[in-house]
N, C-alpha and C positions, 0 to 999 in steps of 0.2 A: 618743696611743698610742705614738708613737716615743719620747717621754720615758720612758714606763713600761718599754718594752723596753730602752732604754739603761740605766736604773736597775737592772733585773734583771740585765743582762749585767755591769755594773760590779760589782755586789754578789756576783758569782760564780755566780749562778744563770742558766745559759744557757737554761733552759726555764721559761717563765712558769707560774705555778700555774694549770693549766687542767684540773684534774680535774673531771669532770662529777659531778653528784649521783649518778649510777648507779655510777661508779667508787668514790666515797666510801662509798656504801651497801654495795657488795660488800666493801670492805676491812673495814668495821665488822662485817658478818656473819661474815666469815672469822675475825676476832678473837674474836667471841662463840662461834663454833663451837669454836675451840681452847680457850677458857676452859671451856666446857661439858665438853669431853673430859677436861680435867684434873680438873674437879670430879667427873666420873664415876669416874675412876681413884681419886681420894681417897676417895670413898664406898665403893668396893669393897675398900679396904684397911682391914680392921679391926685394932685394936691387937693382938689375939692372933696374927694372921697376920704382922704386922711383928715381934713378939717371937719368933715361931718362926723367921723368916728370920735374925734377928740372933743366934740361939742356935746356929746350925750351926757345927760345928768347921771352922776355917779350912783345915785340911789337906784335908778332904773336898771342900770347895768348890773349893779351888785345883786339886786333881787333876781335877775335873770340867770346869773352865772354861779351864785354861791349855793352850797348845799343847805346852809342855814344863814339867814340874815335877819336880825331883830333890832329895831330901833330902841334906844334907851330913852324912855320917856321922862326919866328923872334928871337928865342932863340939862344944865343951865349954861348956855353959851355966854362967854364973856365979851367977845368982840362983835361978831356978826350974828344977828338973830336968826339967820338962815342956816347956821351950822347945826348939824345933828350928829350925835354919836351913835354908832351902830356896832353891834357885836356880831361877828361873822365867822363861819366855819367853812373853809375851802380845803378840800383834800386832807381833811383831818387836822388842819392847823387852825388855831384860834387867832383872830385879829380883833383889835379895838380901833375902829376907824372913825375919824371925824370927816364928815362929808359936807361940802358946800358947793352946789352946782356941779361942774365937772371935776372939781378938785377933791383930793382925798389926802389924809394924813394919818399914819399909823401911830397911835399914842405909845405903843410899847417899844417899837424899834426906832421911832423918831424919823421915819421916812415918809415922804409924800410925793405927790405928782398930780398931773392934770390930764384928764381925758380918759376915755374908755380903754385906749391902747395901753397907757401906762398902768392903769388899774389891773388889767388882765396880766400884763407882764409881771407886775409885782406879786399878785396873789398866786399865780400859777408857775412863776419862774420861767416864763417863755421868752423867746427872742422876739424882736420886733415883727418879723414876717409871720412867725407862728401866732402871735397875738392878733394880728390883723386877720389872718385866716380863721382863727378861733371865733372872732366876732362875726365875720361874714357867714360862717357856717351856722351861726345861731340867729341869723336874720337881722343883724344890726347893719 
C-alpha cells in the first residue's frame, strides 16, 4: 500500500483514485441529465424559429440588448449605402460595429457574422443554445 501511495504522490496525484461507485454513478447521471437538457433544447428549436431569429435586423437587436448603442452619423459607407457604423457598450466592453441588415462586422477585431444569434454570441460570449435562450427571454 505504501508503494502505491508513493507512486501516486510522485506522479503528481496526491489523492488516490478513491471514488466510490456511488460517486461515479452520480457523476454519470449528472452528465446524462445535462445531455438530455441539451437534446430537449435542440428538439424545441425548429428550423423556422432559427431562421426567424437569424433574420432580425441587427440594429433592432442591438438597441434592445446593448447597455448603450449610438449610431455614428458622420460615417460615410463606401460599398453599400445601407451600412451604418454604431458605437456599442455591452457588459463594459466597447465595440465599433458596421451593421447592414442582419449582418454585423466589428471594425476593431475584424470579426463579423449574420443574424441575431451570432450577434448575441459575439457580444456576450455565449454559446449557441444560451444565445437562443437569451433572445427568447427578451421577446424575440
